[in-house]
Biotite code that builds the C-alpha atoms (Angstrom):
import biotite.structure as struc

atoms = struc.array([
    struc.Atom([-10.910, 0.883, 11.050], chain_id="A", res_id=1, res_name="MET", atom_name="CA", element="C"),
    struc.Atom([-9.690, 2.037, 7.631], chain_id="A", res_id=2, res_name="PHE", atom_name="CA", element="C"),
    struc.Atom([-5.930, 1.716, 8.272], chain_id="A", res_id=3, res_name="ALA", atom_name="CA", element="C"),
    struc.Atom([-5.407, -0.649, 5.335], chain_id="A", res_id=4, res_name="SER", atom_name="CA", element="C"),
    struc.Atom([-7.601, 1.249, 2.871], chain_id="A", res_id=5, res_name="GLU", atom_name="CA", element="C"),
    struc.Atom([-6.234, 3.604, 0.247], chain_id="A", res_id=6, res_name="ILE", atom_name="CA", element="C"),
    struc.Atom([-7.428, 5.320, -2.870], chain_id="A", res_id=7, res_name="ILE", atom_name="CA", element="C"),
    struc.Atom([-5.181, 6.100, -5.803], chain_id="A", res_id=8, res_name="GLN", atom_name="CA", element="C"),
    struc.Atom([-4.850, 9.496, -7.417], chain_id="A", res_id=9, res_name="ALA", atom_name="CA", element="C"),
    struc.Atom([-2.666, 10.944, -10.130], chain_id="A", res_id=10, res_name="ARG", atom_name="CA", element="C"),
    struc.Atom([-0.856, 14.267, -10.069], chain_id="A", res_id=11, res_name="PHE", atom_name="CA", element="C"),
    struc.Atom([1.408, 15.235, -12.951], chain_id="A", res_id=12, res_name="GLY", atom_name="CA", element="C"),
    struc.Atom([3.020, 12.000, -14.087], chain_id="A", res_id=13, res_name="ASP", atom_name="CA", element="C"),
    struc.Atom([3.064, 10.267, -10.680], chain_id="A", res_id=14, res_name="VAL", atom_name="CA", element="C"),
    struc.Atom([0.603, 7.889, -9.039], chain_id="A", res_id=15, res_name="ASN", atom_name="CA", element="C"),
    struc.Atom([-0.182, 8.543, -5.392], chain_id="A", res_id=16, res_name="LEU", atom_name="CA", element="C"),
    struc.Atom([-1.567, 6.280, -2.689], chain_id="A", res_id=17, res_name="ASN", atom_name="CA", element="C"),
    struc.Atom([-3.841, 8.263, -0.391], chain_id="A", res_id=18, res_name="LEU", atom_name="CA", element="C"),
    struc.Atom([-4.629, 6.432, 2.862], chain_id="A", res_id=19, res_name="PRO", atom_name="CA", element="C"),
    struc.Atom([-7.985, 6.843, 4.550], chain_id="A", res_id=20, res_name="TYR", atom_name="CA", element="C"),
    struc.Atom([-7.829, 9.161, 7.575], chain_id="A", res_id=21, res_name="PRO", atom_name="CA", element="C"),
    struc.Atom([-8.788, 7.304, 10.744], chain_id="A", res_id=22, res_name="ASP", atom_name="CA", element="C"),
    struc.Atom([-12.535, 6.892, 11.335], chain_id="A", res_id=23, res_name="GLU", atom_name="CA", element="C"),
    struc.Atom([-13.613, 8.927, 8.295], chain_id="A", res_id=24, res_name="LEU", atom_name="CA", element="C"),
    struc.Atom([-15.504, 7.898, 5.158], chain_id="A", res_id=25, res_name="CYS", atom_name="CA", element="C"),
    struc.Atom([-14.909, 8.827, 1.535], chain_id="A", res_id=26, res_name="LEU", atom_name="CA", element="C"),
    struc.Atom([-16.950, 11.589, -0.112], chain_id="A", res_id=27, res_name="LEU", atom_name="CA", element="C"),
    struc.Atom([-17.753, 10.102, -3.507], chain_id="A", res_id=28, res_name="LYS", atom_name="CA", element="C"),
    struc.Atom([-17.554, 11.864, -6.846], chain_id="A", res_id=29, res_name="ARG", atom_name="CA", element="C"),
    struc.Atom([-20.928, 10.553, -8.049], chain_id="A", res_id=30, res_name="LYS", atom_name="CA", element="C"),
    struc.Atom([-24.401, 9.873, -6.676], chain_id="A", res_id=31, res_name="GLY", atom_name="CA", element="C"),
    struc.Atom([-25.790, 11.829, -3.699], chain_id="A", res_id=32, res_name="PRO", atom_name="CA", element="C"),
    struc.Atom([-22.310, 13.248, -2.977], chain_id="A", res_id=33, res_name="ASP", atom_name="CA", element="C"),
    struc.Atom([-21.753, 14.787, -6.400], chain_id="A", res_id=34, res_name="GLU", atom_name="CA", element="C"),
    struc.Atom([-22.932, 18.374, -5.614], chain_id="A", res_id=35, res_name="PRO", atom_name="CA", element="C"),
    struc.Atom([-20.839, 18.518, -2.420], chain_id="A", res_id=36, res_name="MET", atom_name="CA", element="C"),
    struc.Atom([-17.809, 17.001, -4.129], chain_id="A", res_id=37, res_name="PHE", atom_name="CA", element="C"),
    struc.Atom([-18.144, 19.454, -7.028], chain_id="A", res_id=38, res_name="SER", atom_name="CA", element="C"),
    struc.Atom([-18.272, 22.397, -4.598], chain_id="A", res_id=39, res_name="ILE", atom_name="CA", element="C"),
    struc.Atom([-14.992, 21.265, -3.017], chain_id="A", res_id=40, res_name="HIS", atom_name="CA", element="C"),
    struc.Atom([-13.437, 20.537, -6.407], chain_id="A", res_id=41, res_name="GLN", atom_name="CA", element="C"),
    struc.Atom([-14.241, 23.912, -7.903], chain_id="A", res_id=42, res_name="GLU", atom_name="CA", element="C"),
    struc.Atom([-13.296, 25.728, -4.692], chain_id="A", res_id=43, res_name="GLY", atom_name="CA", element="C"),
    struc.Atom([-9.866, 24.116, -4.661], chain_id="A", res_id=44, res_name="GLN", atom_name="CA", element="C"),
    struc.Atom([-9.376, 24.882, -8.348], chain_id="A", res_id=45, res_name="ARG", atom_name="CA", element="C"),
    struc.Atom([-9.984, 28.562, -7.636], chain_id="A", res_id=46, res_name="LYS", atom_name="CA", element="C"),
    struc.Atom([-7.346, 28.357, -4.880], chain_id="A", res_id=47, res_name="GLN", atom_name="CA", element="C"),
    struc.Atom([-4.835, 26.937, -7.368], chain_id="A", res_id=48, res_name="GLY", atom_name="CA", element="C"),
    struc.Atom([-5.128, 23.298, -6.318], chain_id="A", res_id=49, res_name="ASN", atom_name="CA", element="C"),
    struc.Atom([-6.237, 20.001, -7.827], chain_id="A", res_id=50, res_name="LYS", atom_name="CA", element="C"),
    struc.Atom([-8.627, 18.189, -5.512], chain_id="A", res_id=51, res_name="LEU", atom_name="CA", element="C"),
    struc.Atom([-7.465, 14.612, -4.975], chain_id="A", res_id=52, res_name="LEU", atom_name="CA", element="C"),
    struc.Atom([-9.869, 13.397, -2.306], chain_id="A", res_id=53, res_name="SER", atom_name="CA", element="C"),
    struc.Atom([-12.278, 14.361, 0.480], chain_id="A", res_id=54, res_name="VAL", atom_name="CA", element="C"),
    struc.Atom([-13.187, 12.332, 3.571], chain_id="A", res_id=55, res_name="TRP", atom_name="CA", element="C"),
    struc.Atom([-15.975, 13.210, 5.993], chain_id="A", res_id=56, res_name="ILE", atom_name="CA", element="C"),
    struc.Atom([-17.270, 11.843, 9.295], chain_id="A", res_id=57, res_name="ASP", atom_name="CA", element="C"),
    struc.Atom([-19.177, 8.612, 8.718], chain_id="A", res_id=58, res_name="CYS", atom_name="CA", element="C"),
    struc.Atom([-22.387, 9.884, 10.339], chain_id="A", res_id=59, res_name="ASP", atom_name="CA", element="C"),
    struc.Atom([-22.600, 12.635, 7.719], chain_id="A", res_id=60, res_name="SER", atom_name="CA", element="C"),
    struc.Atom([-21.711, 10.069, 5.057], chain_id="A", res_id=61, res_name="ARG", atom_name="CA", element="C"),
    struc.Atom([-24.692, 7.901, 6.070], chain_id="A", res_id=62, res_name="GLN", atom_name="CA", element="C"),
    struc.Atom([-27.061, 10.883, 6.068], chain_id="A", res_id=63, res_name="LYS", atom_name="CA", element="C"),
    struc.Atom([-26.007, 11.842, 2.537], chain_id="A", res_id=64, res_name="LEU", atom_name="CA", element="C"),
    struc.Atom([-26.639, 8.252, 1.422], chain_id="A", res_id=65, res_name="ASP", atom_name="CA", element="C"),
    struc.Atom([-30.180, 8.516, 2.809], chain_id="A", res_id=66, res_name="ARG", atom_name="CA", element="C"),
    struc.Atom([-30.774, 11.865, 1.087], chain_id="A", res_id=67, res_name="GLY", atom_name="CA", element="C"),
    struc.Atom([-30.717, 13.844, 4.332], chain_id="A", res_id=68, res_name="ILE", atom_name="CA", element="C"),
    struc.Atom([-29.213, 17.365, 3.970], chain_id="A", res_id=69, res_name="PRO", atom_name="CA", element="C"),
    struc.Atom([-26.028, 17.868, 6.000], chain_id="A", res_id=70, res_name="VAL", atom_name="CA", element="C"),
    struc.Atom([-25.488, 21.583, 6.781], chain_id="A", res_id=71, res_name="PRO", atom_name="CA", element="C"),
    struc.Atom([-22.029, 20.963, 8.229], chain_id="A", res_id=72, res_name="LYS", atom_name="CA", element="C"),
    struc.Atom([-19.695, 18.024, 8.839], chain_id="A", res_id=73, res_name="PHE", atom_name="CA", element="C"),
    struc.Atom([-18.443, 16.976, 12.272], chain_id="A", res_id=74, res_name="ASN", atom_name="CA", element="C"),
    struc.Atom([-14.975, 16.415, 10.825], chain_id="A", res_id=75, res_name="GLU", atom_name="CA", element="C"),
    struc.Atom([-13.456, 16.335, 7.356], chain_id="A", res_id=76, res_name="TRP", atom_name="CA", element="C"),
    struc.Atom([-10.130, 16.011, 5.527], chain_id="A", res_id=77, res_name="VAL", atom_name="CA", element="C"),
    struc.Atom([-9.231, 17.370, 2.099], chain_id="A", res_id=78, res_name="ILE", atom_name="CA", element="C"),
    struc.Atom([-6.153, 16.293, 0.109], chain_id="A", res_id=79, res_name="VAL", atom_name="CA", element="C"),
    struc.Atom([-4.967, 18.389, -2.842], chain_id="A", res_id=80, res_name="VAL", atom_name="CA", element="C"),
    struc.Atom([-2.025, 18.778, -5.179], chain_id="A", res_id=81, res_name="GLY", atom_name="CA", element="C"),
    struc.Atom([-0.734, 22.351, -5.514], chain_id="A", res_id=82, res_name="SER", atom_name="CA", element="C"),
    struc.Atom([-0.637, 23.660, -9.081], chain_id="A", res_id=83, res_name="LEU", atom_name="CA", element="C"),
    struc.Atom([2.336, 25.725, -10.299], chain_id="A", res_id=84, res_name="SER", atom_name="CA", element="C"),
    struc.Atom([3.197, 28.241, -12.993], chain_id="A", res_id=85, res_name="GLY", atom_name="CA", element="C"),
    struc.Atom([1.185, 30.607, -15.163], chain_id="A", res_id=86, res_name="ASN", atom_name="CA", element="C"),
    struc.Atom([-1.109, 29.186, -16.350], chain_id="A", res_id=87, res_name="PRO", atom_name="CA", element="C"),
    struc.Atom([-1.251, 26.836, -13.394], chain_id="A", res_id=88, res_name="ARG", atom_name="CA", element="C"),
    struc.Atom([-0.611, 23.179, -14.119], chain_id="A", res_id=89, res_name="LYS", atom_name="CA", element="C"),
    struc.Atom([0.318, 19.914, -12.428], chain_id="A", res_id=90, res_name="GLU", atom_name="CA", element="C"),
    struc.Atom([4.076, 20.073, -11.978], chain_id="A", res_id=91, res_name="LYS", atom_name="CA", element="C"),
    struc.Atom([6.345, 17.807, -9.971], chain_id="A", res_id=92, res_name="ILE", atom_name="CA", element="C"),
    struc.Atom([9.810, 18.513, -8.567], chain_id="A", res_id=93, res_name="TYR", atom_name="CA", element="C"),
    struc.Atom([11.738, 15.209, -8.538], chain_id="A", res_id=94, res_name="PRO", atom_name="CA", element="C"),
    struc.Atom([15.057, 16.895, -7.659], chain_id="A", res_id=95, res_name="ASN", atom_name="CA", element="C"),
    struc.Atom([13.694, 18.890, -4.725], chain_id="A", res_id=96, res_name="LEU", atom_name="CA", element="C"),
    struc.Atom([14.312, 17.421, -1.285], chain_id="A", res_id=97, res_name="SER", atom_name="CA", element="C"),
    struc.Atom([11.486, 17.183, 1.226], chain_id="A", res_id=98, res_name="ARG", atom_name="CA", element="C"),
    struc.Atom([13.672, 19.028, 3.777], chain_id="A", res_id=99, res_name="GLU", atom_name="CA", element="C"),
    struc.Atom([14.158, 22.030, 1.472], chain_id="A", res_id=100, res_name="PHE", atom_name="CA", element="C"),
    struc.Atom([10.448, 22.006, 0.580], chain_id="A", res_id=101, res_name="PHE", atom_name="CA", element="C"),
    struc.Atom([9.525, 22.016, 4.274], chain_id="A", res_id=102, res_name="SER", atom_name="CA", element="C"),
    struc.Atom([11.767, 25.008, 5.014], chain_id="A", res_id=103, res_name="LYS", atom_name="CA", element="C"),
    struc.Atom([10.279, 26.903, 2.074], chain_id="A", res_id=104, res_name="MET", atom_name="CA", element="C"),
    struc.Atom([6.689, 26.129, 3.100], chain_id="A", res_id=105, res_name="ILE", atom_name="CA", element="C"),
    struc.Atom([7.305, 27.026, 6.766], chain_id="A", res_id=106, res_name="ALA", atom_name="CA", element="C"),
    struc.Atom([8.626, 30.418, 5.676], chain_id="A", res_id=107, res_name="LYS", atom_name="CA", element="C"),
    struc.Atom([5.677, 30.995, 3.340], chain_id="A", res_id=108, res_name="GLN", atom_name="CA", element="C"),
    struc.Atom([3.125, 30.053, 5.987], chain_id="A", res_id=109, res_name="MET", atom_name="CA", element="C"),
    struc.Atom([4.579, 32.650, 8.310], chain_id="A", res_id=110, res_name="GLY", atom_name="CA", element="C"),
    struc.Atom([4.002, 35.352, 5.694], chain_id="A", res_id=111, res_name="ALA", atom_name="CA", element="C"),
    struc.Atom([0.392, 34.525, 4.732], chain_id="A", res_id=112, res_name="VAL", atom_name="CA", element="C"),
    struc.Atom([-2.185, 37.293, 5.184], chain_id="A", res_id=113, res_name="SER", atom_name="CA", element="C"),
    struc.Atom([-5.143, 35.204, 6.320], chain_id="A", res_id=114, res_name="TRP", atom_name="CA", element="C"),
    struc.Atom([-7.538, 38.167, 6.228], chain_id="A", res_id=115, res_name="SER", atom_name="CA", element="C"),
    struc.Atom([-6.879, 38.698, 2.519], chain_id="A", res_id=116, res_name="LYS", atom_name="CA", element="C"),
    struc.Atom([-7.071, 34.971, 1.903], chain_id="A", res_id=117, res_name="THR", atom_name="CA", element="C"),
    struc.Atom([-10.436, 34.802, 3.706], chain_id="A", res_id=118, res_name="ALA", atom_name="CA", element="C"),
    struc.Atom([-11.819, 37.654, 1.564], chain_id="A", res_id=119, res_name="ASP", atom_name="CA", element="C"),
    struc.Atom([-10.961, 35.773, -1.626], chain_id="A", res_id=120, res_name="LYS", atom_name="CA", element="C"),
    struc.Atom([-12.331, 32.498, -0.276], chain_id="A", res_id=121, res_name="VAL", atom_name="CA", element="C"),
    struc.Atom([-15.608, 34.225, 0.664], chain_id="A", res_id=122, res_name="ASN", atom_name="CA", element="C"),
    struc.Atom([-16.028, 35.570, -2.863], chain_id="A", res_id=123, res_name="GLN", atom_name="CA", element="C"),
    struc.Atom([-15.142, 32.288, -4.552], chain_id="A", res_id=124, res_name="ASP", atom_name="CA", element="C"),
    struc.Atom([-17.162, 30.015, -2.279], chain_id="A", res_id=125, res_name="VAL", atom_name="CA", element="C"),
    struc.Atom([-20.384, 32.001, -2.549], chain_id="A", res_id=126, res_name="ASN", atom_name="CA", element="C"),
    struc.Atom([-20.190, 32.059, -6.338], chain_id="A", res_id=127, res_name="LYS", atom_name="CA", element="C"),
    struc.Atom([-19.779, 28.287, -6.278], chain_id="A", res_id=128, res_name="ILE", atom_name="CA", element="C"),
    struc.Atom([-22.621, 27.756, -3.772], chain_id="A", res_id=129, res_name="LEU", atom_name="CA", element="C"),
    struc.Atom([-25.021, 29.782, -5.921], chain_id="A", res_id=130, res_name="SER", atom_name="CA", element="C"),
    struc.Atom([-24.141, 27.490, -8.830], chain_id="A", res_id=131, res_name="LYS", atom_name="CA", element="C"),
    struc.Atom([-24.718, 24.160, -7.059], chain_id="A", res_id=132, res_name="TYR", atom_name="CA", element="C"),
    struc.Atom([-27.245, 24.911, -4.309], chain_id="A", res_id=133, res_name="LEU", atom_name="CA", element="C"),
    struc.Atom([-30.721, 26.306, -4.865], chain_id="A", res_id=134, res_name="SER", atom_name="CA", element="C"),
    struc.Atom([-31.556, 27.532, -1.359], chain_id="A", res_id=135, res_name="GLU", atom_name="CA", element="C"),
    struc.Atom([-29.361, 30.640, -1.502], chain_id="A", res_id=136, res_name="GLY", atom_name="CA", element="C"),
    struc.Atom([-27.015, 29.571, 1.290], chain_id="A", res_id=137, res_name="LYS", atom_name="CA", element="C"),
    struc.Atom([-24.083, 31.917, 1.920], chain_id="A", res_id=138, res_name="THR", atom_name="CA", element="C"),
    struc.Atom([-20.865, 31.437, 3.867], chain_id="A", res_id=139, res_name="ILE", atom_name="CA", element="C"),
    struc.Atom([-18.618, 34.105, 5.326], chain_id="A", res_id=140, res_name="LYS", atom_name="CA", element="C"),
    struc.Atom([-15.288, 33.640, 7.106], chain_id="A", res_id=141, res_name="ILE", atom_name="CA", element="C"),
    struc.Atom([-14.574, 36.444, 9.576], chain_id="A", res_id=142, res_name="LYS", atom_name="CA", element="C"),
    struc.Atom([-11.449, 37.379, 11.538], chain_id="A", res_id=143, res_name="GLU", atom_name="CA", element="C"),
    struc.Atom([-9.349, 34.226, 11.061], chain_id="A", res_id=144, res_name="PRO", atom_name="CA", element="C"),
    struc.Atom([-6.856, 33.598, 13.869], chain_id="A", res_id=145, res_name="ILE", atom_name="CA", element="C"),
    struc.Atom([-3.494, 32.241, 12.734], chain_id="A", res_id=146, res_name="SER", atom_name="CA", element="C"),
    struc.Atom([-1.797, 29.799, 15.111], chain_id="A", res_id=147, res_name="LEU", atom_name="CA", element="C"),
    struc.Atom([1.387, 29.742, 13.027], chain_id="A", res_id=148, res_name="GLY", atom_name="CA", element="C"),
    struc.Atom([3.517, 26.667, 12.384], chain_id="A", res_id=149, res_name="VAL", atom_name="CA", element="C"),
    struc.Atom([2.600, 24.048, 14.991], chain_id="A", res_id=150, res_name="LEU", atom_name="CA", element="C"),
    struc.Atom([5.056, 21.319, 14.080], chain_id="A", res_id=151, res_name="GLY", atom_name="CA", element="C"),
    struc.Atom([7.327, 19.879, 11.425], chain_id="A", res_id=152, res_name="ILE", atom_name="CA", element="C"),
    struc.Atom([7.435, 16.121, 10.794], chain_id="A", res_id=153, res_name="THR", atom_name="CA", element="C"),
    struc.Atom([7.520, 14.683, 7.286], chain_id="A", res_id=154, res_name="ASP", atom_name="CA", element="C"),
    struc.Atom([5.101, 17.555, 6.713], chain_id="A", res_id=155, res_name="SER", atom_name="CA", element="C"),
    struc.Atom([4.830, 21.162, 7.852], chain_id="A", res_id=156, res_name="VAL", atom_name="CA", element="C"),
    struc.Atom([1.722, 21.642, 10.026], chain_id="A", res_id=157, res_name="HIS", atom_name="CA", element="C"),
    struc.Atom([0.153, 25.023, 10.731], chain_id="A", res_id=158, res_name="SER", atom_name="CA", element="C"),
    struc.Atom([-3.141, 26.023, 12.324], chain_id="A", res_id=159, res_name="GLY", atom_name="CA", element="C"),
    struc.Atom([-5.881, 28.568, 11.870], chain_id="A", res_id=160, res_name="ILE", atom_name="CA", element="C"),
    struc.Atom([-9.176, 29.149, 13.688], chain_id="A", res_id=161, res_name="ILE", atom_name="CA", element="C"),
    struc.Atom([-12.016, 30.235, 11.431], chain_id="A", res_id=162, res_name="LEU", atom_name="CA", element="C"),
    struc.Atom([-15.092, 32.150, 12.569], chain_id="A", res_id=163, res_name="ASN", atom_name="CA", element="C"),
    struc.Atom([-17.606, 30.893, 10.004], chain_id="A", res_id=164, res_name="VAL", atom_name="CA", element="C"),
    struc.Atom([-21.029, 32.435, 9.425], chain_id="A", res_id=165, res_name="LEU", atom_name="CA", element="C"),
    struc.Atom([-23.405, 30.138, 7.521], chain_id="A", res_id=166, res_name="VAL", atom_name="CA", element="C"),
    struc.Atom([-26.573, 32.078, 6.894], chain_id="A", res_id=167, res_name="GLY", atom_name="CA", element="C"),
    struc.Atom([-27.257, 33.456, 10.391], chain_id="A", res_id=168, res_name="GLN", atom_name="CA", element="C"),
    struc.Atom([-25.444, 30.722, 12.328], chain_id="A", res_id=169, res_name="GLN", atom_name="CA", element="C"),
    struc.Atom([-21.909, 31.134, 13.690], chain_id="A", res_id=170, res_name="HIS", atom_name="CA", element="C"),
    struc.Atom([-19.472, 28.301, 14.222], chain_id="A", res_id=171, res_name="SER", atom_name="CA", element="C"),
    struc.Atom([-15.762, 28.202, 15.021], chain_id="A", res_id=172, res_name="ASN", atom_name="CA", element="C"),
    struc.Atom([-13.692, 25.767, 12.973], chain_id="A", res_id=173, res_name="ILE", atom_name="CA", element="C"),
    struc.Atom([-10.102, 24.697, 13.581], chain_id="A", res_id=174, res_name="ILE", atom_name="CA", element="C"),
    struc.Atom([-8.121, 23.909, 10.434], chain_id="A", res_id=175, res_name="ALA", atom_name="CA", element="C"),
    struc.Atom([-4.762, 22.165, 10.469], chain_id="A", res_id=176, res_name="ILE", atom_name="CA", element="C"),
    struc.Atom([-2.975, 22.799, 7.169], chain_id="A", res_id=177, res_name="THR", atom_name="CA", element="C"),
    struc.Atom([-0.211, 20.325, 6.330], chain_id="A", res_id=178, res_name="SER", atom_name="CA", element="C"),
    struc.Atom([2.173, 20.284, 3.381], chain_id="A", res_id=179, res_name="ALA", atom_name="CA", element="C"),
    struc.Atom([4.661, 17.722, 2.132], chain_id="A", res_id=180, res_name="THR", atom_name="CA", element="C"),
    struc.Atom([6.439, 16.525, -0.982], chain_id="A", res_id=181, res_name="LEU", atom_name="CA", element="C"),
    struc.Atom([5.431, 13.054, -2.221], chain_id="A", res_id=182, res_name="ILE", atom_name="CA", element="C"),
    struc.Atom([7.340, 11.666, -5.233], chain_id="A", res_id=183, res_name="LYS", atom_name="CA", element="C"),
    struc.Atom([8.143, 15.263, -6.116], chain_id="A", res_id=184, res_name="GLY", atom_name="CA", element="C"),
    struc.Atom([4.478, 16.312, -5.996], chain_id="A", res_id=185, res_name="ALA", atom_name="CA", element="C"),
    struc.Atom([3.571, 19.205, -3.647], chain_id="A", res_id=186, res_name="PRO", atom_name="CA", element="C"),
    struc.Atom([0.724, 17.771, -1.582], chain_id="A", res_id=187, res_name="ILE", atom_name="CA", element="C"),
    struc.Atom([-1.377, 19.673, 0.947], chain_id="A", res_id=188, res_name="PHE", atom_name="CA", element="C"),
    struc.Atom([-3.887, 18.093, 3.312], chain_id="A", res_id=189, res_name="PHE", atom_name="CA", element="C"),
    struc.Atom([-6.336, 19.921, 5.530], chain_id="A", res_id=190, res_name="TYR", atom_name="CA", element="C"),
    struc.Atom([-7.947, 18.566, 8.703], chain_id="A", res_id=191, res_name="HIS", atom_name="CA", element="C"),
    struc.Atom([-11.096, 20.382, 9.907], chain_id="A", res_id=192, res_name="TYR", atom_name="CA", element="C"),
    struc.Atom([-13.178, 20.067, 13.056], chain_id="A", res_id=193, res_name="ARG", atom_name="CA", element="C"),
    struc.Atom([-15.464, 22.379, 15.109], chain_id="A", res_id=194, res_name="PRO", atom_name="CA", element="C"),
    struc.Atom([-13.357, 24.222, 17.685], chain_id="A", res_id=195, res_name="TYR", atom_name="CA", element="C"),
    struc.Atom([-14.208, 23.670, 21.354], chain_id="A", res_id=196, res_name="LYS", atom_name="CA", element="C"),
    struc.Atom([-11.039, 24.539, 23.270], chain_id="A", res_id=197, res_name="ASN", atom_name="CA", element="C"),
    struc.Atom([-7.253, 24.260, 23.081], chain_id="A", res_id=198, res_name="LYS", atom_name="CA", element="C"),
    struc.Atom([-7.409, 20.490, 23.333], chain_id="A", res_id=199, res_name="SER", atom_name="CA", element="C"),
    struc.Atom([-9.276, 20.451, 20.001], chain_id="A", res_id=200, res_name="THR", atom_name="CA", element="C"),
    struc.Atom([-6.178, 21.914, 18.377], chain_id="A", res_id=201, res_name="VAL", atom_name="CA", element="C"),
    struc.Atom([-3.842, 19.368, 19.950], chain_id="A", res_id=202, res_name="GLN", atom_name="CA", element="C"),
    struc.Atom([-5.997, 16.342, 19.102], chain_id="A", res_id=203, res_name="SER", atom_name="CA", element="C"),
    struc.Atom([-6.505, 17.426, 15.493], chain_id="A", res_id=204, res_name="LEU", atom_name="CA", element="C"),
    struc.Atom([-2.791, 18.213, 15.134], chain_id="A", res_id=205, res_name="LEU", atom_name="CA", element="C"),
    struc.Atom([-2.013, 14.693, 16.358], chain_id="A", res_id=206, res_name="ALA", atom_name="CA", element="C"),
    struc.Atom([-4.308, 13.270, 13.689], chain_id="A", res_id=207, res_name="LYS", atom_name="CA", element="C"),
    struc.Atom([-2.622, 15.401, 11.008], chain_id="A", res_id=208, res_name="ALA", atom_name="CA", element="C"),
    struc.Atom([0.816, 14.202, 12.107], chain_id="A", res_id=209, res_name="LYS", atom_name="CA", element="C"),
    struc.Atom([-0.298, 10.574, 12.037], chain_id="A", res_id=210, res_name="TYR", atom_name="CA", element="C"),
    struc.Atom([-1.850, 11.009, 8.602], chain_id="A", res_id=211, res_name="TYR", atom_name="CA", element="C"),
    struc.Atom([1.466, 12.448, 7.434], chain_id="A", res_id=212, res_name="SER", atom_name="CA", element="C"),
    struc.Atom([3.176, 9.238, 8.549], chain_id="A", res_id=213, res_name="ILE", atom_name="CA", element="C"),
    struc.Atom([0.651, 7.074, 6.699], chain_id="A", res_id=214, res_name="LYS", atom_name="CA", element="C"),
    struc.Atom([0.921, 9.224, 3.567], chain_id="A", res_id=215, res_name="LEU", atom_name="CA", element="C"),
    struc.Atom([4.732, 9.207, 3.564], chain_id="A", res_id=216, res_name="THR", atom_name="CA", element="C"),
    struc.Atom([5.109, 5.477, 4.165], chain_id="A", res_id=217, res_name="HIS", atom_name="CA", element="C"),
    struc.Atom([2.284, 4.603, 1.791], chain_id="A", res_id=218, res_name="GLY", atom_name="CA", element="C"),
    struc.Atom([4.212, 6.115, -1.096], chain_id="A", res_id=219, res_name="ASN", atom_name="CA", element="C"),
])
């Protein structure tokens, strides 16, 4: 449906073509989407990333356009550029090969303490929510389950299952984290979907791998 559509983003001194993920719609920076986009933008900044784009399921997109609150998306994709240094800034690595980058990222992903990461995310996200939302909504990620590295294509793909508590409601979310080097820019993209069973992981991983192909060949 959106195979030919792209948006352009800039990271460091390079221009990037970001293809639309299949069957998803763009979360806009202005209008009814602005609070939700700002929450994602500030959250990624606190994680050391520059938010490049967010896509959500089109049903949620239509509800936002009509002013209907959307407590959670059915599916969404976030694309970011990873900031480097101290202080963190947009830095590219034109002499670094994608193969070396992939080996480095695969090793790092195997060493991540997801429990500590979840604690920091909980603190950051709730500060941001209190800033942009008036109803006092809170989010807590509990006992994340790491699935490790699930595949290496042009990108390194790993998985994690998140037990998310929004207010008093629990939901399990599968996240496929993918990382690649595009024109020397370290790019991460995250596919999210409610977890139902093991097939959810495989189908979302397939989408992440296909998006990696589109991203690589679009640049």
